[in-house]
Biopython code that builds the backbone (N, CA, C, O; Angstrom):
import numpy as np
from Bio.PDB.StructureBuilder import StructureBuilder

atoms = [
    (1, "MET", "N", (101.369, 62.832, 87.105)),
    (1, "MET", "CA", (100.136, 63.499, 87.514)),
    (1, "MET", "C", (99.978, 63.485, 89.035)),
    (1, "MET", "O", (99.570, 64.477, 89.639)),
    (2, "GLN", "N", (100.307, 62.343, 89.642)),
    (2, "GLN", "CA", (100.186, 62.227, 91.095)),
    (2, "GLN", "C", (101.103, 63.231, 91.799)),
    (2, "GLN", "O", (100.692, 63.888, 92.755)),
    (3, "ASN", "N", (102.345, 63.346, 91.324)),
    (3, "ASN", "CA", (103.288, 64.275, 91.948)),
    (3, "ASN", "C", (102.806, 65.712, 91.823)),
    (3, "ASN", "O", (103.003, 66.512, 92.738)),
    (4, "TYR", "N", (102.176, 66.052, 90.698)),
    (4, "TYR", "CA", (101.631, 67.401, 90.501)),
    (4, "TYR", "C", (100.517, 67.658, 91.516)),
    (4, "TYR", "O", (100.463, 68.720, 92.136)),
    (5, "GLN", "N", (99.634, 66.678, 91.676)),
    (5, "GLN", "CA", (98.531, 66.838, 92.626)),
    (5, "GLN", "C", (99.048, 66.960, 94.053)),
    (5, "GLN", "O", (98.566, 67.790, 94.824)),
    (6, "LEU", "N", (100.032, 66.129, 94.403)),
    (6, "LEU", "CA", (100.598, 66.203, 95.750)),
    (6, "LEU", "C", (101.257, 67.560, 95.982)),
    (6, "LEU", "O", (101.109, 68.149, 97.052)),
    (7, "GLY", "N", (101.979, 68.053, 94.989)),
    (7, "GLY", "CA", (102.625, 69.361, 95.106)),
    (7, "GLY", "C", (101.618, 70.486, 95.229)),
    (7, "GLY", "O", (101.815, 71.424, 96.002)),
    (8, "SER", "N", (100.545, 70.394, 94.470)),
    (8, "SER", "CA", (99.490, 71.411, 94.523)),
    (8, "SER", "C", (98.835, 71.446, 95.902)),
    (8, "SER", "O", (98.593, 72.518, 96.456)),
    (9, "ILE", "N", (98.555, 70.287, 96.441)),
    (9, "ILE", "CA", (97.948, 70.208, 97.772)),
    (9, "ILE", "C", (98.910, 70.781, 98.808)),
    (9, "ILE", "O", (98.500, 71.527, 99.697)),
    (10, "GLN", "N", (100.192, 70.430, 98.691)),
    (10, "GLN", "CA", (101.187, 70.922, 99.635)),
    (10, "GLN", "C", (101.299, 72.446, 99.582)),
    (10, "GLN", "O", (101.465, 73.086, 100.620)),
    (11, "LYS", "N", (101.212, 73.034, 98.393)),
    (11, "LYS", "CA", (101.247, 74.495, 98.264)),
    (11, "LYS", "C", (100.038, 75.131, 98.947)),
    (11, "LYS", "O", (100.156, 76.167, 99.600)),
    (12, "GLN", "N", (98.884, 74.504, 98.789)),
    (12, "GLN", "CA", (97.685, 75.028, 99.443)),
    (12, "GLN", "C", (97.822, 74.973, 100.963)),
    (12, "GLN", "O", (97.414, 75.901, 101.661)),
    (13, "ILE", "N", (98.397, 73.883, 101.470)),
    (13, "ILE", "CA", (98.608, 73.744, 102.914)),
    (13, "ILE", "C", (99.583, 74.813, 103.405)),
    (13, "ILE", "O", (99.372, 75.406, 104.463)),
    (14, "GLU", "N", (100.636, 75.059, 102.649)),
    (14, "GLU", "CA", (101.592, 76.100, 103.033)),
    (14, "GLU", "C", (100.921, 77.473, 103.069)),
    (14, "GLU", "O", (101.220, 78.291, 103.940)),
    (15, "GLY", "N", (100.018, 77.725, 102.125)),
    (15, "GLY", "CA", (99.267, 78.979, 102.123)),
    (15, "GLY", "C", (98.396, 79.119, 103.361)),
    (15, "GLY", "O", (98.292, 80.200, 103.941)),
    (16, "ILE", "N", (97.774, 78.022, 103.759)),
    (16, "ILE", "CA", (96.947, 78.032, 104.977)),
    (16, "ILE", "C", (97.813, 78.321, 106.194)),
    (16, "ILE", "O", (97.413, 79.095, 107.064)),
    (17, "LYS", "N", (98.983, 77.716, 106.270)),
    (17, "LYS", "CA", (99.885, 77.959, 107.404)),
    (17, "LYS", "C", (100.261, 79.434, 107.487)),
    (17, "LYS", "O", (100.321, 79.999, 108.579)),
    (18, "LYS", "N", (100.511, 80.052, 106.353)),
    (18, "LYS", "CA", (100.845, 81.483, 106.341)),
    (18, "LYS", "C", (99.668, 82.325, 106.830)),
    (18, "LYS", "O", (99.851, 83.283, 107.580)),
    (19, "GLU", "N", (98.468, 81.963, 106.402)),
    (19, "GLU", "CA", (97.277, 82.687, 106.847)),
    (19, "GLU", "C", (97.071, 82.531, 108.354)),
    (19, "GLU", "O", (96.673, 83.478, 109.032)),
    (20, "LEU", "N", (97.343, 81.335, 108.872)),
    (20, "LEU", "CA", (97.189, 81.100, 110.307)),
    (20, "LEU", "C", (98.159, 81.957, 111.121)),
    (20, "LEU", "O", (97.828, 82.395, 112.223)),
    (21, "GLN", "N", (99.341, 82.194, 110.587)),
    (21, "GLN", "CA", (100.315, 83.020, 111.293)),
    (21, "GLN", "C", (99.858, 84.469, 111.417)),
    (21, "GLN", "O", (100.306, 85.180, 112.317)),
    (22, "LYS", "N", (98.990, 84.907, 110.543)),
    (22, "LYS", "CA", (98.503, 86.288, 110.554)),
    (22, "LYS", "C", (97.402, 86.518, 111.589)),
    (22, "LYS", "O", (97.109, 87.659, 111.944)),
    (23, "ILE", "N", (96.801, 85.445, 112.064)),
    (23, "ILE", "CA", (95.677, 85.578, 112.996)),
    (23, "ILE", "C", (96.196, 86.038, 114.348)),
    (23, "ILE", "O", (97.126, 85.457, 114.908)),
    (24, "GLY", "N", (95.581, 87.084, 114.856)),
    (24, "GLY", "CA", (95.974, 87.627, 116.156)),
    (24, "GLY", "C", (95.116, 87.043, 117.266)),
    (24, "GLY", "O", (94.869, 85.838, 117.318)),
    (25, "GLU", "N", (94.670, 87.918, 118.145)),
    (25, "GLU", "CA", (93.839, 87.478, 119.268)),
    (25, "GLU", "C", (92.556, 86.860, 118.756)),
    (25, "GLU", "O", (91.967, 87.325, 117.780)),
    (26, "MET", "N", (92.134, 85.804, 119.430)),
    (26, "MET", "CA", (90.884, 85.173, 119.028)),
    (26, "MET", "C", (90.175, 84.621, 120.254)),
    (26, "MET", "O", (90.778, 84.348, 121.291)),
    (27, "ARG", "N", (88.875, 84.471, 120.087)),
    (27, "ARG", "CA", (88.043, 83.958, 121.171)),
    (27, "ARG", "C", (86.816, 83.312, 120.558)),
    (27, "ARG", "O", (86.195, 83.886, 119.663)),
    (28, "PRO", "N", (86.456, 82.115, 121.031)),
    (28, "PRO", "CA", (85.240, 81.489, 120.514)),
    (28, "PRO", "C", (84.005, 82.176, 121.085)),
    (28, "PRO", "O", (84.058, 82.820, 122.133)),
    (29, "GLY", "N", (82.911, 82.025, 120.380)),
    (29, "GLY", "CA", (81.651, 82.495, 120.930)),
    (29, "GLY", "C", (80.840, 83.345, 119.988)),
    (29, "GLY", "O", (81.276, 83.722, 118.900)),
    (30, "SER", "N", (79.641, 83.631, 120.451)),
    (30, "SER", "CA", (78.715, 84.497, 119.730)),
    (30, "SER", "C", (78.389, 85.684, 120.610)),
    (30, "SER", "O", (77.992, 85.540, 121.766)),
    (31, "LEU", "N", (78.566, 86.851, 120.038)),
    (31, "LEU", "CA", (78.291, 88.083, 120.758)),
    (31, "LEU", "C", (76.867, 88.519, 120.453)),
    (31, "LEU", "O", (76.442, 88.525, 119.298)),
    (32, "SER", "N", (76.139, 88.883, 121.492)),
    (32, "SER", "CA", (74.763, 89.337, 121.263)),
    (32, "SER", "C", (74.440, 90.533, 122.169)),
    (32, "SER", "O", (75.029, 90.730, 123.231)),
    (33, "ARG", "N", (73.489, 91.300, 121.695)),
    (33, "ARG", "CA", (73.006, 92.453, 122.451)),
    (33, "ARG", "C", (71.683, 92.045, 123.079)),
    (33, "ARG", "O", (70.775, 91.581, 122.389)),
    (34, "GLN", "N", (71.580, 92.216, 124.368)),
    (34, "GLN", "CA", (70.384, 91.867, 125.122)),
    (34, "GLN", "C", (69.817, 93.126, 125.769)),
    (34, "GLN", "O", (70.451, 94.182, 125.780)),
    (35, "PHE", "N", (68.632, 92.989, 126.297)),
    (35, "PHE", "CA", (68.004, 94.124, 126.966)),
    (35, "PHE", "C", (67.448, 93.698, 128.309)),
    (35, "PHE", "O", (66.912, 92.600, 128.462)),
    (36, "VAL", "N", (67.585, 94.584, 129.274)),
    (36, "VAL", "CA", (66.982, 94.381, 130.581)),
    (36, "VAL", "C", (65.972, 95.509, 130.793)),
    (36, "VAL", "O", (66.235, 96.663, 130.454)),
    (37, "SER", "N", (64.841, 95.168, 131.345)),
    (37, "SER", "CA", (63.794, 96.176, 131.583)),
    (37, "SER", "C", (63.812, 96.610, 133.042)),
    (37, "SER", "O", (63.834, 95.789, 133.959)),
    (38, "GLN", "N", (63.801, 97.920, 133.224)),
    (38, "GLN", "CA", (63.709, 98.504, 134.560)),
    (38, "GLN", "C", (62.855, 99.755, 134.474)),
    (38, "GLN", "O", (63.123, 100.648, 133.670)),
    (39, "ASN", "N", (61.855, 99.814, 135.283)),
    (39, "ASN", "CA", (60.960, 100.976, 135.330)),
    (39, "ASN", "C", (60.405, 101.313, 133.947)),
    (39, "ASN", "O", (60.409, 102.476, 133.545)),
    (40, "ASN", "N", (59.942, 100.332, 133.238)),
    (40, "ASN", "CA", (59.368, 100.470, 131.902)),
    (40, "ASN", "C", (60.350, 101.016, 130.871)),
    (40, "ASN", "O", (59.926, 101.538, 129.839)),
    (41, "LYS", "N", (61.627, 100.910, 131.124)),
    (41, "LYS", "CA", (62.653, 101.301, 130.157)),
    (41, "LYS", "C", (63.520, 100.092, 129.870)),
    (41, "LYS", "O", (63.752, 99.252, 130.740)),
    (42, "LYS", "N", (64.000, 100.016, 128.624)),
    (42, "LYS", "CA", (64.883, 98.922, 128.242)),
    (42, "LYS", "C", (66.310, 99.439, 128.157)),
    (42, "LYS", "O", (66.577, 100.458, 127.521)),
    (43, "TYR", "N", (67.218, 98.731, 128.800)),
    (43, "TYR", "CA", (68.631, 99.090, 128.803)),
    (43, "TYR", "C", (69.430, 97.970, 128.129)),
    (43, "TYR", "O", (69.291, 96.802, 128.491)),
    (44, "PRO", "N", (70.259, 98.328, 127.157)),
    (44, "PRO", "CA", (71.021, 97.284, 126.454)),
    (44, "PRO", "C", (72.270, 96.850, 127.230)),
    (44, "PRO", "O", (72.862, 97.621, 127.985)),
    (45, "TYR", "N", (72.637, 95.610, 127.015)),
    (45, "TYR", "CA", (73.914, 95.099, 127.507)),
    (45, "TYR", "C", (74.375, 94.030, 126.518)),
    (45, "TYR", "O", (73.582, 93.561, 125.702)),
    (46, "TYR", "N", (75.628, 93.648, 126.583)),
    (46, "TYR", "CA", (76.199, 92.680, 125.651)),
    (46, "TYR", "C", (76.672, 91.456, 126.412)),
    (46, "TYR", "O", (77.108, 91.529, 127.561)),
    (47, "GLN", "N", (76.567, 90.337, 125.726)),
    (47, "GLN", "CA", (77.077, 89.111, 126.310)),
    (47, "GLN", "C", (77.686, 88.236, 125.220)),
    (47, "GLN", "O", (77.308, 88.313, 124.051)),
    (48, "ILE", "N", (78.631, 87.409, 125.633)),
    (48, "ILE", "CA", (79.217, 86.433, 124.723)),
    (48, "ILE", "C", (78.915, 85.054, 125.302)),
    (48, "ILE", "O", (79.096, 84.804, 126.493)),
    (49, "SER", "N", (78.456, 84.177, 124.431)),
    (49, "SER", "CA", (78.155, 82.802, 124.820)),
    (49, "SER", "C", (79.057, 81.877, 124.028)),
    (49, "SER", "O", (79.235, 82.051, 122.823)),
    (50, "TYR", "N", (79.622, 80.900, 124.705)),
    (50, "TYR", "CA", (80.532, 79.978, 124.044)),
    (50, "TYR", "C", (80.593, 78.660, 124.808)),
    (50, "TYR", "O", (80.175, 78.576, 125.963)),
    (51, "THR", "N", (81.114, 77.648, 124.154)),
    (51, "THR", "CA", (81.329, 76.356, 124.772)),
    (51, "THR", "C", (82.821, 76.089, 124.794)),
    (51, "THR", "O", (83.501, 76.226, 123.777)),
    (52, "TYR", "N", (83.327, 75.708, 125.959)),
    (52, "TYR", "CA", (84.737, 75.399, 126.117)),
    (52, "TYR", "C", (84.851, 74.182, 127.036)),
    (52, "TYR", "O", (84.249, 74.144, 128.109)),
    (53, "ASN", "N", (85.619, 73.205, 126.609)),
    (53, "ASN", "CA", (85.748, 71.942, 127.348)),
    (53, "ASN", "C", (84.384, 71.325, 127.638)),
    (53, "ASN", "O", (84.120, 70.831, 128.734)),
    (54, "MET", "N", (83.539, 71.369, 126.635)),
    (54, "MET", "CA", (82.202, 70.782, 126.681)),
    (54, "MET", "C", (81.300, 71.417, 127.755)),
    (54, "MET", "O", (80.342, 70.797, 128.217)),
    (55, "LYS", "N", (81.616, 72.639, 128.135)),
    (55, "LYS", "CA", (80.789, 73.370, 129.091)),
    (55, "LYS", "C", (80.382, 74.697, 128.479)),
    (55, "LYS", "O", (81.190, 75.374, 127.843)),
    (56, "SER", "N", (79.137, 75.061, 128.674)),
    (56, "SER", "CA", (78.608, 76.307, 128.155)),
    (56, "SER", "C", (78.931, 77.448, 129.116)),
    (56, "SER", "O", (78.821, 77.303, 130.334)),
    (57, "HIS", "N", (79.332, 78.584, 128.549)),
    (57, "HIS", "CA", (79.684, 79.759, 129.351)),
    (57, "HIS", "C", (79.029, 81.000, 128.756)),
    (57, "HIS", "O", (78.785, 81.085, 127.552)),
    (58, "THR", "N", (78.757, 81.943, 129.626)),
    (58, "THR", "CA", (78.273, 83.253, 129.198)),
    (58, "THR", "C", (79.005, 84.306, 130.010)),
    (58, "THR", "O", (79.053, 84.242, 131.238)),
    (59, "ASP", "N", (79.575, 85.279, 129.305)),
    (59, "ASP", "CA", (80.257, 86.396, 129.958)),
    (59, "ASP", "C", (79.573, 87.691, 129.542)),
    (59, "ASP", "O", (79.132, 87.835, 128.402)),
    (60, "TYR", "N", (79.492, 88.617, 130.466)),
    (60, "TYR", "CA", (78.917, 89.921, 130.170)),
    (60, "TYR", "C", (80.041, 90.863, 129.757)),
    (60, "TYR", "O", (81.116, 90.866, 130.357)),
    (61, "ILE", "N", (79.782, 91.659, 128.731)),
    (61, "ILE", "CA", (80.807, 92.487, 128.110)),
    (61, "ILE", "C", (80.428, 93.964, 128.209)),
    (61, "ILE", "O", (79.294, 94.354, 127.932)),
    (62, "LYS", "N", (81.404, 94.769, 128.609)),
    (62, "LYS", "CA", (81.182, 96.218, 128.629)),
    (62, "LYS", "C", (81.175, 96.738, 127.193)),
    (62, "LYS", "O", (81.855, 96.204, 126.317)),
    (63, "LYS", "N", (80.400, 97.780, 126.978)),
    (63, "LYS", "CA", (80.213, 98.341, 125.646)),
    (63, "LYS", "C", (81.536, 98.717, 124.970)),
    (63, "LYS", "O", (81.670, 98.565, 123.756)),
    (64, "GLU", "N", (82.501, 99.200, 125.732)),
    (64, "GLU", "CA", (83.763, 99.640, 125.137)),
    (64, "GLU", "C", (84.626, 98.489, 124.620)),
    (64, "GLU", "O", (85.598, 98.725, 123.902)),
    (65, "PHE", "N", (84.287, 97.254, 124.974)),
    (65, "PHE", "CA", (85.056, 96.102, 124.510)),
    (65, "PHE", "C", (84.384, 95.355, 123.353)),
    (65, "PHE", "O", (84.938, 94.379, 122.847)),
    (66, "VAL", "N", (83.222, 95.793, 122.939)),
    (66, "VAL", "CA", (82.446, 95.077, 121.926)),
    (66, "VAL", "C", (83.182, 95.003, 120.591)),
    (66, "VAL", "O", (83.239, 93.933, 119.984)),
    (67, "VAL", "N", (83.743, 96.106, 120.124)),
    (67, "VAL", "CA", (84.434, 96.119, 118.823)),
    (67, "VAL", "C", (85.608, 95.141, 118.838)),
    (67, "VAL", "O", (85.785, 94.366, 117.898)),
    (68, "ASP", "N", (86.404, 95.177, 119.896)),
    (68, "ASP", "CA", (87.557, 94.281, 120.014)),
    (68, "ASP", "C", (87.098, 92.822, 120.073)),
    (68, "ASP", "O", (87.710, 91.948, 119.459)),
    (69, "LEU", "N", (86.042, 92.571, 120.799)),
    (69, "LEU", "CA", (85.536, 91.207, 120.930)),
    (69, "LEU", "C", (84.980, 90.677, 119.610)),
    (69, "LEU", "O", (85.132, 89.495, 119.301)),
    (70, "LYS", "N", (84.339, 91.547, 118.833)),
    (70, "LYS", "CA", (83.860, 91.131, 117.514)),
    (70, "LYS", "C", (85.021, 90.695, 116.640)),
    (70, "LYS", "O", (84.924, 89.699, 115.923)),
    (71, "GLN", "N", (86.120, 91.436, 116.697)),
    (71, "GLN", "CA", (87.305, 91.081, 115.920)),
    (71, "GLN", "C", (87.867, 89.733, 116.387)),
    (71, "GLN", "O", (88.274, 88.910, 115.567)),
    (72, "GLN", "N", (87.887, 89.515, 117.680)),
    (72, "GLN", "CA", (88.403, 88.253, 118.213)),
    (72, "GLN", "C", (87.534, 87.063, 117.804)),
    (72, "GLN", "O", (88.060, 86.006, 117.454)),
    (73, "THR", "N", (86.213, 87.225, 117.845)),
    (73, "THR", "CA", (85.342, 86.114, 117.446)),
    (73, "THR", "C", (85.433, 85.861, 115.941)),
    (73, "THR", "O", (85.356, 84.716, 115.496)),
    (74, "ASN", "N", (85.599, 86.937, 115.152)),
    (74, "ASN", "CA", (85.795, 86.762, 113.703)),
    (74, "ASN", "C", (87.107, 86.041, 113.418)),
    (74, "ASN", "O", (87.169, 85.192, 112.529)),
    (75, "SER", "N", (88.152, 86.372, 114.164)),
    (75, "SER", "CA", (89.438, 85.702, 114.001)),
    (75, "SER", "C", (89.323, 84.218, 114.340)),
    (75, "SER", "O", (89.920, 83.372, 113.673)),
    (76, "TYR", "N", (88.562, 83.913, 115.368)),
    (76, "TYR", "CA", (88.376, 82.507, 115.749)),
    (76, "TYR", "C", (87.640, 81.735, 114.660)),
    (76, "TYR", "O", (87.999, 80.601, 114.345)),
    (77, "ARG", "N", (86.610, 82.352, 114.088)),
    (77, "ARG", "CA", (85.874, 81.686, 112.993)),
    (77, "ARG", "C", (86.797, 81.463, 111.790)),
    (77, "ARG", "O", (86.747, 80.412, 111.152)),
    (78, "ARG", "N", (87.626, 82.443, 111.488)),
    (78, "ARG", "CA", (88.600, 82.309, 110.396)),
    (78, "ARG", "C", (89.584, 81.173, 110.699)),
    (78, "ARG", "O", (89.897, 80.370, 109.820)),
    (79, "PHE", "N", (90.063, 81.107, 111.926)),
    (79, "PHE", "CA", (90.961, 80.042, 112.356)),
    (79, "PHE", "C", (90.325, 78.671, 112.151)),
    (79, "PHE", "O", (90.948, 77.774, 111.583)),
    (80, "LYS", "N", (89.099, 78.507, 112.609)),
    (80, "LYS", "CA", (88.411, 77.224, 112.486)),
    (80, "LYS", "C", (88.228, 76.833, 111.015)),
    (80, "LYS", "O", (88.388, 75.667, 110.656)),
    (81, "LYS", "N", (87.895, 77.803, 110.172)),
    (81, "LYS", "CA", (87.705, 77.541, 108.746)),
    (81, "LYS", "C", (89.012, 77.092, 108.098)),
    (81, "LYS", "O", (89.026, 76.152, 107.304)),
    (82, "LEU", "N", (90.111, 77.768, 108.439)),
    (82, "LEU", "CA", (91.407, 77.410, 107.871)),
    (82, "LEU", "C", (91.858, 76.024, 108.323)),
    (82, "LEU", "O", (92.376, 75.245, 107.524)),
    (83, "VAL", "N", (91.663, 75.720, 109.600)),
    (83, "VAL", "CA", (92.060, 74.408, 110.114)),
    (83, "VAL", "C", (91.223, 73.307, 109.465)),
    (83, "VAL", "O", (91.746, 72.245, 109.130)),
    (84, "LYS", "N", (89.944, 73.555, 109.290)),
    (84, "LYS", "CA", (89.077, 72.570, 108.638)),
    (84, "LYS", "C", (89.554, 72.299, 107.215)),
    (84, "LYS", "O", (89.592, 71.150, 106.773)),
    (85, "ARG", "N", (89.917, 73.357, 106.505)),
    (85, "ARG", "CA", (90.432, 73.208, 105.137)),
    (85, "ARG", "C", (91.764, 72.465, 105.140)),
    (85, "ARG", "O", (92.001, 71.621, 104.275)),
    (86, "TRP", "N", (92.627, 72.764, 106.091)),
    (86, "TRP", "CA", (93.924, 72.101, 106.204)),
    (86, "TRP", "C", (93.747, 70.594, 106.418)),
    (86, "TRP", "O", (94.427, 69.790, 105.780)),
    (87, "VAL", "N", (92.846, 70.221, 107.305)),
    (87, "VAL", "CA", (92.597, 68.802, 107.582)),
    (87, "VAL", "C", (92.078, 68.095, 106.335)),
    (87, "VAL", "O", (92.500, 66.978, 106.033)),
    (88, "ALA", "N", (91.171, 68.734, 105.613)),
    (88, "ALA", "CA", (90.632, 68.134, 104.387)),
    (88, "ALA", "C", (91.746, 67.916, 103.363)),
    (88, "ALA", "O", (91.819, 66.861, 102.733)),
    (89, "LEU", "N", (92.606, 68.910, 103.202)),
    (89, "LEU", "CA", (93.723, 68.782, 102.263)),
    (89, "LEU", "C", (94.721, 67.719, 102.725)),
    (89, "LEU", "O", (95.248, 66.966, 101.906)),
    (90, "ALA", "N", (94.978, 67.656, 104.021)),
    (90, "ALA", "CA", (95.904, 66.659, 104.556)),
    (90, "ALA", "C", (95.389, 65.248, 104.317)),
    (90, "ALA", "O", (96.166, 64.352, 103.989)),
    (91, "MET", "N", (94.098, 65.044, 104.478)),
    (91, "MET", "CA", (93.519, 63.716, 104.217)),
    (91, "MET", "C", (93.620, 63.378, 102.734)),
    (91, "MET", "O", (93.945, 62.246, 102.374)),
    (92, "GLN", "N", (93.346, 64.344, 101.883)),
    (92, "GLN", "CA", (93.446, 64.134, 100.438)),
    (92, "GLN", "C", (94.894, 63.827, 100.048)),
    (92, "GLN", "O", (95.144, 62.935, 99.236)),
    (93, "HIS", "N", (95.829, 64.551, 100.616)),
    (93, "HIS", "CA", (97.252, 64.335, 100.344)),
    (93, "HIS", "C", (97.676, 62.927, 100.761)),
    (93, "HIS", "O", (98.365, 62.231, 100.016)),
    (94, "SER", "N", (97.262, 62.521, 101.943)),
    (94, "SER", "CA", (97.607, 61.197, 102.459)),
    (94, "SER", "C", (97.045, 60.093, 101.576)),
    (94, "SER", "O", (97.743, 59.131, 101.256)),
    (95, "LYS", "N", (95.793, 60.231, 101.185)),
    (95, "LYS", "CA", (95.148, 59.221, 100.335)),
    (95, "LYS", "C", (95.868, 59.122, 98.991)),
    (95, "LYS", "O", (96.153, 58.019, 98.525)),
    (96, "LEU", "N", (96.163, 60.255, 98.368)),
    (96, "LEU", "CA", (96.875, 60.236, 97.083)),
    (96, "LEU", "C", (98.257, 59.602, 97.216)),
    (96, "LEU", "O", (98.683, 58.839, 96.348)),
    (97, "LYS", "N", (98.951, 59.919, 98.300)),
    (97, "LYS", "CA", (100.292, 59.389, 98.517)),
    (97, "LYS", "C", (100.255, 57.860, 98.641)),
    (97, "LYS", "O", (101.084, 57.168, 98.052)),
    (98, "PHE", "N", (99.298, 57.341, 99.404)),
    (98, "PHE", "CA", (99.207, 55.896, 99.575)),
    (98, "PHE", "C", (98.707, 55.216, 98.306)),
    (98, "PHE", "O", (99.162, 54.122, 97.973)),
    (99, "ASP", "N", (97.778, 55.849, 97.594)),
    (99, "ASP", "CA", (97.317, 55.289, 96.323)),
    (99, "ASP", "C", (98.473, 55.215, 95.327)),
    (99, "ASP", "O", (98.618, 54.227, 94.608)),
    (100, "TYR", "N", (99.282, 56.250, 95.291)),
    (100, "TYR", "CA", (100.429, 56.304, 94.379)),
    (100, "TYR", "C", (101.430, 55.214, 94.738)),
    (100, "TYR", "O", (101.967, 54.553, 93.849)),
    (101, "ALA", "N", (101.689, 55.016, 96.038)),
    (101, "ALA", "CA", (102.640, 53.980, 96.487)),
    (101, "ALA", "C", (102.117, 52.585, 96.148)),
    (101, "ALA", "O", (102.899, 51.707, 95.783)),
    (102, "ASN", "N", (100.814, 52.371, 96.262)),
    (102, "ASN", "CA", (100.236, 51.049, 95.947)),
    (102, "ASN", "C", (100.297, 50.766, 94.447)),
    (102, "ASN", "O", (100.450, 49.611, 94.050)),
    (103, "LYS", "N", (100.184, 51.779, 93.619)),
    (103, "LYS", "CA", (100.240, 51.588, 92.168)),
    (103, "LYS", "C", (101.658, 51.274, 91.708)),
    (103, "LYS", "O", (101.839, 50.620, 90.681)),
    (104, "LYS", "N", (102.669, 51.729, 92.451)),
    (104, "LYS", "CA", (104.056, 51.464, 92.094)),
    (104, "LYS", "C", (104.426, 49.999, 92.316)),
    (104, "LYS", "O", (105.339, 49.489, 91.666)),
    (105, "ARG", "N", (103.747, 49.333, 93.205)),
    (105, "ARG", "CA", (104.071, 47.940, 93.542)),
    (105, "ARG", "C", (103.719, 47.027, 92.438)),
    (105, "ARG", "O", (103.923, 45.818, 92.549)),
]
sb = StructureBuilder()
sb.init_structure("model")
sb.init_model(0)
sb.init_chain("A")
sb.init_seg("    ")
for serial, (resi, resn, name, xyz) in enumerate(atoms, 1):
    if name == "N":
        sb.init_residue(resn, " ", resi, " ")
    sb.init_atom(name, np.array(xyz, "f"), 0.0, 1.0, " ", f" {name:<3s}", serial, name[0])
structure = sb.get_structure()
């Protein structure tokens, strides 16, 4: 039973690795549309806010780059989700492996 569980976890990890290879450009952050008022008119602009190396950053984005940037931030969120799942599976795999080795003694 232990070997089956270890093999199952390993297959899931291999699947995650394959998914990670498919991820293209990525960028952390949240994209938002803001407005600036001038002469009683509101003009939209876009910005991305993110934290990198424990520092907060904000970059202003031209409208023509918004679609590409949305894809990059979605890719980053997907990356983080996959890595989180990989770590959880790796911890489970390690625990099962050591539990199995202790039972053999």
